[in-house]
N, C-alpha and C positions, 0 to 999 in steps of 0.2 A: 783858058777863059780870059776875057778882057778885064782890065782894071776898071774900077768904077770910082767916080768922083761925085760926092754928094754936096750940093751947095744950097745956100739959103737957110731960112729958119723953117724947119719941117717937123711935124709931129706924125708919128706912125702908130697905129693901133697894134700891129704886129710887124716887127722888123726882123727879117730872117736873111742870113747869109750862109752860103754853102762854101765848101772847101775850094781851094785853088783860086782864090780871089784876093786881090789887093783893093781894099776900100780906103779911099782918101776922103777925110772929112774936111770941108773948107774951115780953115782956122777962124774965120769970121762968123761961121754959122753956129746955130744952136739946134741940135737934133734931139728929139725926145721920143723914146719908146714907151708909149702909155700902157699898152696891154701886155706885150711880151717881147723880149729881145733874145733871139736865137742865133748863135754863131757857132757852128760845129764843124771843126776841121777834122784832120786826122794827123797821126804822127808823121806821116809822109807828105802831108798836104795841109799846111797851116793856112788859116785865114789871116791876112795881114791887114791891120788897121793902122793908118797913119793920118796925121794932120797934113794938109797941103803945104804948110810952111813949117819946115823942120824947126823944132824948138819952141814953136808957138802952138799951144794945145787947141784942138778942136773939142767942142762941147757935145757930149753924148750923155743925156740923162735917161736912166732906166728907172721907170716908175712901176712897172709890173713884174711879172715872173721873168725868169731867165734860164737859158741853157747855154753855157759858154764853155767850150772845150777846144783845145788846140788852136788858140788865137795868139798871135804876136802883135801886141798893142804898144804903140809908141806915140807920145804926144797927145794923149786923150784925157780930157777932164770930165769925170762923171760925178763930180761933187754935188750936183743938184738933184741927184736921185739916190737909189739904193746902191750898196756896195756891189761891184761887179766881181764875181768869183770865177776866175778863168782857170778851170781845171786843166792841168797838163799843158800850160801855155807859158808865154813869156810877156813881161811888161817892162817898159822903160819910159821914164818921165810921164807917168800916169798919175791921176788923182782919183781916189776911191776905187781902185782896182786891187785885187789880190790874186796871188797864185798860192794855193794851199800847199803846205809842205807834204811831201810823199810820206806815207806811213812807214815807220822803220820797224824792223824785226830784230829783237835782241837775242843774244845767246847763239851758240854755235850748234847746239844739238837740235833735234827735231822735237815736236810736241810730245810724241809718245815716249821718247827717251827721257824727257824732263819730268813727266808726270806719272808714268806707269812703271818705271824701273827703280 
């Protein structure tokens, strides 16, 4: 699929991206997802978010709900909206984005060995 460049100051009620995309946000623009922001890639097909100018963040404010998974985000500033939680993704030089830590399992035995023996 082709790459997409979004320019200008734009407000979206629902902003949705699908896998196998590179989305470039104009570094001078301000983009707002008012209703919901959906960006769902896969382990083998990340959605890539970049600013058009490397090192100069593009503004993406998420005001409503979100579903964000398998996104590779670089140079994105979301400080004017809610925290963007990028499950199973990557972030670099972003503001107000997080990638939660994977849950860890402690102990070498299995559940039944630990509690029933």
